[in-house]
BABA-307484 format. One record per atom (N, C-alpha, C, O, CB): y, z, x negated; residue in one letter. Coordinates in pm, whole numbers, padded with zeros to 5 digits, always signed. Glycine has a CB too. Layout:
YZXA/...
//
This chain:
-00117+00000-00083M/+00000+00000+00000M/+00124+00000-00088M/+00120+00043-00203M/-00001+00120+00094M/+00233-00048-00034K/+00357-00059-00110K/+00428+00077-00116K/+00400+00167-00038K/+00450-00165-00047K/+00520+00088-00211I/+00590+00214-00236I/+00669+00261-00114I/+00679+00381-00091I/+00683+00198-00355I/+00724+00169-00036G/+00798+00207+00084G/+00709+00274+00188G/+00750+00369+00254G/+00864+00086+00144G/+00588+00223+00201Q/+00492+00283+00293Q/+00452+00423+00247Q/+00443+00515+00328Q/+00367+00194+00306Q/+00429+00438+00118V/+00394+00568+00062V/+00508+00666+00086V/+00486+00782+00121V/+00362+00557-00090V/+00630+00619+00067S/+00748+00702+00087S/+00757+00752+00231S/+00785+00870+00254S/+00874+00624+00050S/+00734+00666+00327K/+00741+00705+00468K/+00631+00804+00505K/+00656+00900+00577K/+00732+00582+00557K/+00511+00780+00456I/+00398+00867+00489I/+00416+01006+00430I/+00387+01105+00496I/+00267+00806+00438I/+00463+01013+00307T/+00475+01142+00237T/+00610+01208+00256T/+00627+01326+00222T/+00451+01122+00091T/+00706+01136+00310N/+00844+01184+00323N/+00902+01222+00186N/+00972+01322+00171N/+00849+01306+00419N/+00870+01140+00087I/+00922+01154-00050I/+00997+01026-00082I/+00949+00917-00052I/+00805+01181-00154I/+01114+01039-00142S/+01195+00921-00169S/+01128+00826-00268S/+01046+00867-00349S/+01331+00962-00223S/+01165+00700-00258V/+01112+00598-00349V/+01147+00634-00493V/+01066+00615-00584V/+01169+00458-00312V/+01267+00685-00514Q/+01309+00723-00650Q/+01221+00834-00705Q/+01185+00831-00823Q/+01456+00768-00649Q/+01185+00930-00622T/+01099+01039-00667T/+00959+00988-00698T/+00896+01033-00794T/+01093+01150-00560T/+00910+00896-00619I/+00778+00837-00644I/+00780+00763-00777I/+00687+00775-00857I/+00737+00741-00529I/+00885+00687-00802R/+00898+00616-00930R/+00904+00715-01046R/+00846+00691-01152R/+01023+00526-00930R/+00976+00826-01026Y/+00985+00929-01131Y/+00847+00989-01158Y/+00809+01006-01274Y/+01085+01040-01090Y/+00773+01021-01054C/+00638+01076-01071C/+00550+00979-01148C/+00469+01021-01231C/+00574+01108-00935C/+00564+00852-01120E/+00486+00752-01193E/+00530+00745-01340E/+00446+00732-01429E/+00500+00613-01127E/+00659+00753-01366S/+00709+00747-01504S/+00663+00868-01585S/+00650+00860-01707S/+00862+00737-01507S/+00640+00981-01516Q/+00593+01103-01582Q/+00440+01111-01586Q/+00383+01211-01629Q/+00649+01226-01511Q/+00374+01004-01541K/+00228+00992-01542K/+00159+01093-01450K/+00045+01132-01474K/+00176+01009-01682K/+00230+01136-01344L/+00170+01225-01246L/+00087+01146-01145L/-00011+01197-01090L/+00277+01305-01174L/+00126+01022-01121I/+00052+00930-01036I/+00046+00795-01107I/+00116+00772-01206I/+00117+00916-00894I/-00039+00707-01055Q/-00052+00576-01117Q/-00064+00470-01008Q/-00136+00488-00910Q/-00175+00571-01212Q/+00006+00360-01027S/-00006+00248-00933S/-00122+00160-00977S/-00164+00163-01093S/+00126+00166-00925S/-00173+00082-00883L/-00281-00011-00914L/-00229-00132-00991L/-00306-00203-01057L/-00351-00057-00787L/-00101-00154-00982G/-00040-00271-01045G/+00072-00321-00956G/+00134-00245-00881G/-00144-00382-01070G/+00096-00449-00965R/+00205-00509-00887R/+00156-00636-00819R/+00063-00703-00865R/+00327-00540-00978R/+00221-00667-00709T/+00190-00789-00636T/+00259-00907-00704T/+00332-00889-00801T/+00232-00778-00486T/+00235-01025-00652V/+00301-01145-00703V/+00452-01132-00686V/+00529-01182-00768V/+00249-01272-00630V/+00495-01063-00580G/+00638-01040-00554G/+00693-00922-00633G/+00808-00883-00612G/+00660-01016-00408G/+00614-00865-00724N/+00653-00756-00814N/+00669-00621-00742N/+00746-00536-00787N/+00782-00792-00884N/+00598-00602-00631F/+00598-00474-00561F/+00486-00386-00617F/+00376-00435-00644F/+00581-00493-00408F/+00515-00257-00635R/+00410-00164-00679R/+00309-00146-00566R/+00345-00142-00448R/+00471-00027-00721R/+00182-00135-00604I/+00074-00113-00508I/+00005+00018-00543I/-00027+00044-00659I/-00027-00233-00509I/-00019+00102-00440Y/-00081+00233-00461Y/-00206+00248-00376Y/-00217+00191-00267Y/+00019+00344-00428Y/-00301+00327-00428E/-00422+00363-00353E/-00388+00473-00254E/-00284+00538-00266E/-00537+00408-00449E/-00475+00494-00157D/-00457+00601-00059D/-00459+00738-00127D/-00394+00832-00079D/-00565+00594+00048D/-00531+00751-00235Q/-00542+00876-00309Q/-00406+00926-00358Q/-00385+01047-00370Q/-00636+00858-00429Q/-00314+00836-00385V/-00181+00873-00433V/-00106+00955-00329V/-00025+01041-00364V/-00099+00747-00470V/-00132+00930-00202I/-00067+01006-00096I/-00104+01154-00108I/-00017+01241-00099I/-00106+00952+00044I/-00231+01181-00129D/-00275+01320-00146D/-00213+01383-00270D/-00172+01499-00268D/-00428+01327-00154D/-00207+01306-00378Q/-00148+01357-00502Q/-00001+01391-00482Q/+00045+01496-00528Q/-00165+01254-00615Q/+00072+01304-00415L/+00216+01329-00392L/+00238+01448-00299L/+00330+01526-00318L/+00282+01204-00334L/+00153+01461-00198K/+00165+01577-00109K/+00140+01706-00186K/+00208+01806-00163K/+00066+01565+00010K/+00044+01704-00278F/+00017+01822-00360F/+00136+01852-00451F/+00175+01968-00463F/-00111+01800-00445F/+00193+01751-00513I/+00309+01769-00600I/+00426+01827-00519I/+00493+01920-00564I/+00351+01634-00666I/+00448+01774-00400K/+00555+01823-00314K/+00531+01970-00278K/+00624+02050-00281K/+00567+01738-00188K/+00409+02003-00245H/+00373+02141-00211H/+00401+02234-00329H/+00457+02342-00312H/+00224+02150-00170H/+00362+02193-00447C/+00385+02273-00567C/+00534+02295-00593C/+00574+02404-00633C/+00320+02207-00689C/+00614+02194-00572L/+00758+02206-00593L/+00821+02303-00492L/+00920+02369-00523L/+00825+02069-00583L/+00764+02310-00373L/+00818+02399-00271L/+00781+02545-00295L/+00838+02635-00233L/+00769+02356-00135L/+00686+02570-00384L/+00643+02707-00413L/+00746+02785-00491L/+00746+02908-00490L/+00513+02706-00490L/+00834+02715-00558D/+00932+02782-00644D/+01030+02865-00569D/+01117+02927-00629D/+01007+02684-00725D/
//
């Protein structure tokens, strides 16, 4: 799924998702021909866990 879809499902901004990827907390499958990032369903669970951990502070 594309980054926008992941953002809507997790209620996490696209910028935050990109940051998590740059910090190697999540990984995309690659990019489409149109240069869109593609993510597995597993990334949604990972992002929800990261969000939960950030809220613990």
